[in-house]
MMTF fields as JSON, N, C-alpha, C and O atoms, coordinates in Angstrom:
{
  "mmtfVersion": "1.0.0",
  "mmtfProducer": "UNKNOWN",
  "numBonds": 311,
  "numAtoms": 312,
  "numGroups": 78,
  "numChains": 1,
  "numModels": 1,
  "chainsPerModel": [1],
  "groupsPerChain": [78],
  "chainIdList": ["A"],
  "bondAtomList": [4, 2, 8, 6, 12, 10, 16, 14, 20, 18, 24, 22, 28, 26, 32, 30, 36, 34, 40, 38, 44, 42, 48, 46, 52, 50, 56, 54, 60, 58, 64, 62, 68, 66, 72, 70, 76, 74, 80, 78, 84, 82, 88, 86, 92, 90, 96, 94, 100, 98, 104, 102, 108, 106, 112, 110, 116, 114, 120, 118, 124, 122, 128, 126, 132, 130, 136, 134, 140, 138, 144, 142, 148, 146, 152, 150, 156, 154, 160, 158, 164, 162, 168, 166, 172, 170, 176, 174, 180, 178, 184, 182, 188, 186, 192, 190, 196, 194, 200, 198, 204, 202, 208, 206, 212, 210, 216, 214, 220, 218, 224, 222, 228, 226, 232, 230, 236, 234, 240, 238, 244, 242, 248, 246, 252, 250, 256, 254, 260, 258, 264, 262, 268, 266, 272, 270, 276, 274, 280, 278, 284, 282, 288, 286, 292, 290, 296, 294, 300, 298, 304, 302, 308, 306],
  "bondOrderList": [1, 1, 1, 1, 1, 1, 1, 1, 1, 1, 1, 1, 1, 1, 1, 1, 1, 1, 1, 1, 1, 1, 1, 1, 1, 1, 1, 1, 1, 1, 1, 1, 1, 1, 1, 1, 1, 1, 1, 1, 1, 1, 1, 1, 1, 1, 1, 1, 1, 1, 1, 1, 1, 1, 1, 1, 1, 1, 1, 1, 1, 1, 1, 1, 1, 1, 1, 1, 1, 1, 1, 1, 1, 1, 1, 1, 1],
  "groupList": [{"groupName": "PRO", "atomNameList": ["N", "CA", "C", "O"], "elementList": ["N", "C", "C", "O"], "formalChargeList": [0, 0, 0, 0], "bondAtomList": [1, 0, 2, 1, 3, 2], "bondOrderList": [1, 1, 2], "singleLetterCode": "P", "chemCompType": "L-PEPTIDE LINKING"}, {"groupName": "ASP", "atomNameList": ["N", "CA", "C", "O"], "elementList": ["N", "C", "C", "O"], "formalChargeList": [0, 0, 0, 0], "bondAtomList": [1, 0, 2, 1, 3, 2], "bondOrderList": [1, 1, 2], "singleLetterCode": "D", "chemCompType": "L-PEPTIDE LINKING"}, {"groupName": "ALA", "atomNameList": ["N", "CA", "C", "O"], "elementList": ["N", "C", "C", "O"], "formalChargeList": [0, 0, 0, 0], "bondAtomList": [1, 0, 2, 1, 3, 2], "bondOrderList": [1, 1, 2], "singleLetterCode": "A", "chemCompType": "L-PEPTIDE LINKING"}, {"groupName": "THR", "atomNameList": ["N", "CA", "C", "O"], "elementList": ["N", "C", "C", "O"], "formalChargeList": [0, 0, 0, 0], "bondAtomList": [1, 0, 2, 1, 3, 2], "bondOrderList": [1, 1, 2], "singleLetterCode": "T", "chemCompType": "L-PEPTIDE LINKING"}, {"groupName": "VAL", "atomNameList": ["N", "CA", "C", "O"], "elementList": ["N", "C", "C", "O"], "formalChargeList": [0, 0, 0, 0], "bondAtomList": [1, 0, 2, 1, 3, 2], "bondOrderList": [1, 1, 2], "singleLetterCode": "V", "chemCompType": "L-PEPTIDE LINKING"}, {"groupName": "ARG", "atomNameList": ["N", "CA", "C", "O"], "elementList": ["N", "C", "C", "O"], "formalChargeList": [0, 0, 0, 0], "bondAtomList": [1, 0, 2, 1, 3, 2], "bondOrderList": [1, 1, 2], "singleLetterCode": "R", "chemCompType": "L-PEPTIDE LINKING"}, {"groupName": "GLY", "atomNameList": ["N", "CA", "C", "O"], "elementList": ["N", "C", "C", "O"], "formalChargeList": [0, 0, 0, 0], "bondAtomList": [1, 0, 2, 1, 3, 2], "bondOrderList": [1, 1, 2], "singleLetterCode": "G", "chemCompType": "PEPTIDE LINKING"}, {"groupName": "LYS", "atomNameList": ["N", "CA", "C", "O"], "elementList": ["N", "C", "C", "O"], "formalChargeList": [0, 0, 0, 0], "bondAtomList": [1, 0, 2, 1, 3, 2], "bondOrderList": [1, 1, 2], "singleLetterCode": "K", "chemCompType": "L-PEPTIDE LINKING"}, {"groupName": "HIS", "atomNameList": ["N", "CA", "C", "O"], "elementList": ["N", "C", "C", "O"], "formalChargeList": [0, 0, 0, 0], "bondAtomList": [1, 0, 2, 1, 3, 2], "bondOrderList": [1, 1, 2], "singleLetterCode": "H", "chemCompType": "L-PEPTIDE LINKING"}, {"groupName": "LEU", "atomNameList": ["N", "CA", "C", "O"], "elementList": ["N", "C", "C", "O"], "formalChargeList": [0, 0, 0, 0], "bondAtomList": [1, 0, 2, 1, 3, 2], "bondOrderList": [1, 1, 2], "singleLetterCode": "L", "chemCompType": "L-PEPTIDE LINKING"}, {"groupName": "ASN", "atomNameList": ["N", "CA", "C", "O"], "elementList": ["N", "C", "C", "O"], "formalChargeList": [0, 0, 0, 0], "bondAtomList": [1, 0, 2, 1, 3, 2], "bondOrderList": [1, 1, 2], "singleLetterCode": "N", "chemCompType": "L-PEPTIDE LINKING"}, {"groupName": "GLU", "atomNameList": ["N", "CA", "C", "O"], "elementList": ["N", "C", "C", "O"], "formalChargeList": [0, 0, 0, 0], "bondAtomList": [1, 0, 2, 1, 3, 2], "bondOrderList": [1, 1, 2], "singleLetterCode": "E", "chemCompType": "L-PEPTIDE LINKING"}, {"groupName": "MET", "atomNameList": ["N", "CA", "C", "O"], "elementList": ["N", "C", "C", "O"], "formalChargeList": [0, 0, 0, 0], "bondAtomList": [1, 0, 2, 1, 3, 2], "bondOrderList": [1, 1, 2], "singleLetterCode": "M", "chemCompType": "L-PEPTIDE LINKING"}, {"groupName": "SER", "atomNameList": ["N", "CA", "C", "O"], "elementList": ["N", "C", "C", "O"], "formalChargeList": [0, 0, 0, 0], "bondAtomList": [1, 0, 2, 1, 3, 2], "bondOrderList": [1, 1, 2], "singleLetterCode": "S", "chemCompType": "L-PEPTIDE LINKING"}, {"groupName": "CYS", "atomNameList": ["N", "CA", "C", "O"], "elementList": ["N", "C", "C", "O"], "formalChargeList": [0, 0, 0, 0], "bondAtomList": [1, 0, 2, 1, 3, 2], "bondOrderList": [1, 1, 2], "singleLetterCode": "C", "chemCompType": "L-PEPTIDE LINKING"}, {"groupName": "TYR", "atomNameList": ["N", "CA", "C", "O"], "elementList": ["N", "C", "C", "O"], "formalChargeList": [0, 0, 0, 0], "bondAtomList": [1, 0, 2, 1, 3, 2], "bondOrderList": [1, 1, 2], "singleLetterCode": "Y", "chemCompType": "L-PEPTIDE LINKING"}, {"groupName": "ILE", "atomNameList": ["N", "CA", "C", "O"], "elementList": ["N", "C", "C", "O"], "formalChargeList": [0, 0, 0, 0], "bondAtomList": [1, 0, 2, 1, 3, 2], "bondOrderList": [1, 1, 2], "singleLetterCode": "I", "chemCompType": "L-PEPTIDE LINKING"}, {"groupName": "PHE", "atomNameList": ["N", "CA", "C", "O"], "elementList": ["N", "C", "C", "O"], "formalChargeList": [0, 0, 0, 0], "bondAtomList": [1, 0, 2, 1, 3, 2], "bondOrderList": [1, 1, 2], "singleLetterCode": "F", "chemCompType": "L-PEPTIDE LINKING"}, {"groupName": "GLN", "atomNameList": ["N", "CA", "C", "O"], "elementList": ["N", "C", "C", "O"], "formalChargeList": [0, 0, 0, 0], "bondAtomList": [1, 0, 2, 1, 3, 2], "bondOrderList": [1, 1, 2], "singleLetterCode": "Q", "chemCompType": "L-PEPTIDE LINKING"}],
  "groupTypeList": [0, 1, 2, 0, 3, 4, 5, 6, 4, 7, 8, 9, 10, 11, 9, 2, 12, 9, 13, 7, 11, 6, 14, 11, 14, 15, 16, 2, 17, 4, 16, 18, 12, 10, 6, 16, 7, 11, 4, 7, 0, 10, 16, 1, 3, 8, 5, 11, 17, 6, 11, 2, 9, 1, 7, 2, 4, 7, 2, 6, 4, 7, 4, 9, 15, 9, 18, 14, 1, 4, 7, 11, 1, 11, 9, 10, 16, 12],
  "groupIdList": [1, 2, 3, 4, 5, 6, 7, 8, 9, 10, 11, 12, 13, 14, 15, 16, 17, 18, 19, 20, 21, 22, 23, 24, 25, 26, 27, 28, 29, 30, 31, 32, 33, 34, 35, 36, 37, 38, 39, 40, 41, 42, 43, 44, 45, 46, 47, 48, 49, 50, 51, 52, 53, 54, 55, 56, 57, 58, 59, 60, 61, 62, 63, 64, 65, 66, 67, 68, 69, 70, 71, 72, 73, 74, 75, 76, 77, 78],
  "secStructList": [7, 7, 1, 7, 7, 2, 2, 2, 2, 2, 2, 2, 2, 2, 2, 2, 2, 2, 2, 2, 6, 6, 7, 7, 7, 3, 3, 3, 3, 3, 3, 7, 1, 6, 6, 7, 7, 7, 7, 7, 7, 7, 6, 6, 6, 7, 2, 2, 2, 2, 2, 2, 2, 2, 2, 2, 2, 2, 6, 6, 7, 3, 3, 3, 3, 3, 3, 3, 3, 3, 3, 6, 6, 3, 3, 3, 3, 7],
  "xCoordList": [35.323, 36.554, 37.785, 37.794, 38.817, 40.05, 41.04, 42.146, 40.645, 41.48, 40.564, 39.397, 41.069, 40.235, 39.667, 40.343, 38.428, 37.783, 37.006, 35.848, 37.661, 37.019, 35.83, 34.777, 35.999, 34.913, 33.733, 32.581, 34.004, 32.933, 32.125, 30.9, 32.803, 32.119, 31.247, 30.108, 31.782, 31.025, 29.753, 28.673, 29.886, 28.717, 27.686, 26.486, 28.137, 27.203, 26.458, 25.255, 27.16, 26.509, 25.483, 24.413, 25.8, 24.856, 23.633, 22.506, 23.854, 22.731, 21.835, 20.61, 22.434, 21.652, 20.785, 19.612, 21.355, 20.611, 19.449, 18.328, 19.727, 18.679, 17.582, 16.402, 17.972, 16.987, 16.061, 14.851, 16.637, 15.824, 14.855, 13.798, 15.227, 14.365, 13.299, 12.477, 13.317, 12.286, 12.714, 11.895, 13.964, 14.446, 14.73, 15.144, 14.504, 14.847, 16.307, 16.668, 17.148, 18.589, 19.144, 18.661, 20.161, 20.817, 22.325, 22.839, 23.026, 24.46, 24.645, 24.009, 25.514, 25.738, 27.199, 28.107, 27.407, 28.737, 28.833, 28.033, 29.807, 30.014, 31.006, 32.154, 30.554, 31.368, 31.943, 31.211, 33.261, 33.921, 34.662, 35.528, 34.321, 34.941, 33.849, 32.805, 34.093, 33.142, 33.276, 34.34, 32.188, 32.225, 32.079, 32.187, 31.838, 31.673, 30.291, 29.278, 30.259, 29.009, 28.561, 27.392, 29.49, 29.167, 30.054, 31.23, 29.47, 30.215, 30.022, 28.894, 31.131, 31.09, 32.162, 33.174, 31.95, 33.002, 34.222, 34.103, 35.375, 36.628, 36.905, 37.606, 36.348, 36.476, 37.895, 38.251, 38.701, 40.101, 40.863, 41.769, 40.501, 41.162, 40.562, 41.283, 39.206, 38.545, 37.235, 36.163, 37.349, 36.196, 35.098, 33.913, 35.482, 34.504, 33.573, 32.394, 34.096, 33.243, 32.174, 31.004, 32.563, 31.599, 30.537, 29.357, 30.96, 30.004, 29.056, 27.859, 29.595, 28.758, 27.779, 26.644, 28.207, 27.315, 26.184, 25.027, 26.491, 25.451, 24.455, 23.244, 24.969, 24.124, 23.216, 22.031, 23.774, 22.994, 21.877, 20.744, 22.194, 21.187, 20.076, 18.897, 20.444, 19.438, 18.571, 17.424, 19.123, 18.367, 17.476, 16.674, 17.623, 16.769, 17.453, 16.793, 18.754, 19.485, 19.503, 19.824, 19.157, 19.14, 20.501, 21.12, 20.955, 22.257, 22.039, 21.292, 22.706, 22.671, 24.043, 25.076, 24.039, 25.264, 25.144, 24.338, 25.937, 25.811, 26.911, 28.062, 26.541, 27.487, 27.716, 26.771, 28.961, 29.295, 30.002, 30.653, 29.848, 30.602, 31.706, 31.431, 32.95, 34.077, 34.836, 35.222, 35.038, 35.845, 36.968, 37.011, 37.86, 39.016, 38.637, 39.263, 37.626, 37.262, 35.846, 35.313, 35.226, 33.875, 33.501, 34.101, 32.506, 31.971, 30.454, 29.906, 29.777, 28.327, 27.725, 28.094, 26.788, 26.076, 25.075, 24.306, 25.092, 24.227, 22.869, 22.017],
  "yCoordList": [-21.521, -21.037, -21.437, -22.478, -20.625, -20.929, -21.702, -22.013, -22.012, -22.793, -23.676, -23.338, -24.792, -25.655, -24.891, -24.046, -25.198, -24.538, -25.547, -25.854, -26.049, -26.996, -26.31, -26.921, -25.057, -24.31, -24.151, -24.232, -23.928, -23.812, -25.091, -25.048, -26.226, -27.526, -27.694, -28.151, -27.326, -27.417, -26.577, -27.037, -25.348, -24.466, -25.015, -24.958, -25.541, -26.116, -27.305, -27.454, -28.143, -29.292, -28.831, -29.428, -27.777, -27.235, -26.636, -26.818, -25.924, -25.354, -26.461, -26.339, -27.532, -28.657, -29.258, -29.557, -29.432, -29.995, -29.072, -29.533, -27.781, -26.82, -26.761, -26.65, -26.835, -26.81, -28.018, -27.898, -29.179, -30.395, -30.282, -30.913, -29.469, -29.258, -28.195, -27.914, -27.605, -26.645, -25.189, -24.314, -24.907, -23.522, -23.105, -23.921, -21.84, -21.301, -20.874, -19.972, -21.513, -21.304, -20.856, -21.261, -20.019, -19.496, -19.542, -19.469, -19.666, -19.415, -18.393, -18.489, -17.421, -16.359, -16.357, -16.382, -16.328, -16.17, -14.744, -14.329, -14.007, -12.613, -12.611, -13.029, -12.141, -12.133, -10.734, -9.767, -10.642, -9.341, -9.033, -8.158, -9.757, -9.521, -9.362, -10.011, -8.5, -8.332, -9.484, -10.089, -9.78, -10.758, -12.2, -13.103, -12.446, -13.818, -14.313, -13.684, -15.428, -15.98, -17.233, -17.614, -17.873, -19.116, -19.251, -18.89, -19.776, -20.022, -21.484, -21.958, -22.192, -23.599, -23.835, -23.133, -24.815, -25.132, -25.713, -26.417, -25.412, -25.923, -27.301, -27.423, -28.324, -29.672, -30.225, -31.178, -29.639, -30.065, -29.634, -30.335, -28.493, -27.972, -28.551, -28.865, -28.694, -29.174, -29.872, -29.267, -31.135, -31.936, -31.932, -31.895, -31.968, -32.039, -30.837, -30.966, -29.66, -28.47, -28.64, -28.336, -29.118, -29.347, -30.355, -30.175, -31.414, -32.432, -31.864, -32.15, -31.053, -30.448, -29.444, -29.331, -28.713, -27.764, -28.513, -28.106, -29.589, -30.403, -30.934, -30.876, -31.446, -31.979, -30.879, -31.108, -29.702, -28.586, -28.173, -27.944, -28.078, -27.693, -28.742, -28.395, -30.006, -31.076, -31.046, -31.492, -30.519, -30.404, -29.163, -28.98, -28.306, -27.131, -25.796, -24.757, -25.803, -24.548, -23.8, -24.375, -22.527, -21.706, -21.034, -20.604, -20.949, -20.357, -19.006, -18.892, -17.984, -16.646, -16.334, -16.637, -15.732, -15.268, -13.759, -13.244, -13.046, -11.604, -10.908, -10.853, -10.375, -9.614, -8.267, -7.643, -7.816, -6.57, -5.609, -6.0, -4.346, -3.278, -2.919, -2.411, -3.184, -2.982, -1.733, -1.564, -0.857, 0.354, 0.327, -0.559, 1.28, 1.283, 1.19, 0.441, 1.937, 1.98, 1.522, 1.816, 0.812, 0.366, -0.844, -1.116, -1.544, -2.704, -2.612, -2.577, -2.574, -2.462, -3.676, -4.018, -4.314, -5.432, -4.869, -3.963, -5.418, -4.898, -5.555, -5.232],
  "zCoordList": [-31.917, -31.298, -32.086, -32.743, -32.026, -32.747, -31.881, -32.325, -30.647, -29.74, -28.898, -28.7, -28.404, -27.566, -26.366, -25.779, -26.014, -24.9, -24.066, -24.348, -23.045, -22.139, -21.463, -21.282, -21.096, -20.463, -21.417, -20.99, -22.702, -23.686, -23.805, -23.915, -23.784, -23.832, -22.591, -22.683, -21.445, -20.187, -20.266, -19.895, -20.75, -20.857, -21.844, -21.576, -22.974, -23.94, -23.349, -23.564, -22.613, -21.98, -20.946, -20.828, -20.199, -19.226, -19.917, -19.457, -21.016, -21.767, -22.321, -22.29, -22.824, -23.346, -22.244, -22.467, -21.071, -19.944, -19.548, -19.336, -19.451, -19.077, -20.129, -19.798, -21.4, -22.476, -22.393, -22.586, -22.105, -21.962, -20.787, -20.78, -19.791, -18.618, -18.868, -17.996, -20.069, -20.424, -20.427, -20.71, -20.124, -20.16, -21.606, -22.429, -21.893, -23.208, -23.165, -22.408, -23.969, -23.907, -25.254, -26.311, -25.19, -26.386, -26.207, -25.091, -27.336, -27.391, -28.505, -29.554, -28.276, -29.264, -29.697, -28.866, -30.989, -31.555, -32.085, -32.923, -31.595, -31.999, -33.161, -33.008, -34.317, -35.536, -35.698, -35.909, -35.595, -35.586, -36.879, -36.909, -37.959, -39.255, -40.301, -40.225, -41.272, -42.374, -43.362, -43.484, -44.066, -45.132, -44.687, -45.516, -43.418, -42.947, -43.372, -43.067, -44.069, -44.581, -43.831, -43.896, -43.12, -42.445, -41.21, -41.229, -40.145, -38.91, -38.535, -38.406, -38.363, -37.983, -36.924, -36.901, -36.047, -35.079, -35.783, -36.786, -35.25, -35.807, -35.204, -34.2, -35.827, -35.267, -35.392, -34.699, -36.264, -36.353, -35.104, -34.653, -34.554, -33.36, -32.085, -31.138, -32.064, -30.846, -31.209, -31.198, -31.523, -31.937, -30.868, -31.201, -29.59, -28.506, -28.505, -28.175, -28.874, -28.926, -29.998, -29.762, -31.164, -32.237, -31.848, -32.149, -31.179, -30.726, -29.67, -29.689, -28.744, -27.703, -28.31, -27.846, -29.342, -30.01, -30.705, -30.601, -31.403, -32.05, -31.022, -31.232, -29.921, -28.852, -28.287, -28.046, -28.082, -27.532, -28.489, -28.064, -29.772, -30.767, -30.815, -30.888, -30.775, -30.785, -29.53, -29.553, -28.432, -27.179, -27.163, -26.247, -28.189, -28.276, -28.034, -28.049, -27.811, -27.629, -28.96, -30.001, -28.917, -30.128, -30.3, -29.326, -31.543, -31.849, -32.519, -33.491, -31.981, -32.563, -33.161, -32.563, -34.334, -34.975, -35.065, -35.841, -34.278, -34.158, -34.942, -34.508, -36.109, -36.924, -36.258, -35.776, -36.228, -35.547, -36.485, -37.453, -36.159, -36.799, -35.808, -34.721, -36.186, -35.282, -35.695, -36.852, -34.707, -34.901, -33.872, -33.018, -33.95, -33.071, -31.593, -30.842, -31.171, -29.759, -29.472, -28.402, -30.394, -30.144, -30.993, -32.032, -30.519, -31.215, -31.111, -30.009, -32.249, -32.259, -32.958, -34.081, -32.262, -32.874, -33.868, -33.547, -35.084, -36.144, -36.128, -36.957]
}
């Protein structure tokens, strides 16, 4: 995220807990720009989100990076 997200941290912590309980959990990042080669949390803006993402991944949460084709009136996941 490009701005702090307390709700995002809450959701990641919940996903980590559910994953530890045996649920199959995912988080998806929708990439709406061409040419993006890497996605990382912005720890300078919100360190807690990065820490919660690391914790979730270690708990078994799977991360999806969804590249999209963006047009004026539509967005298609590729």
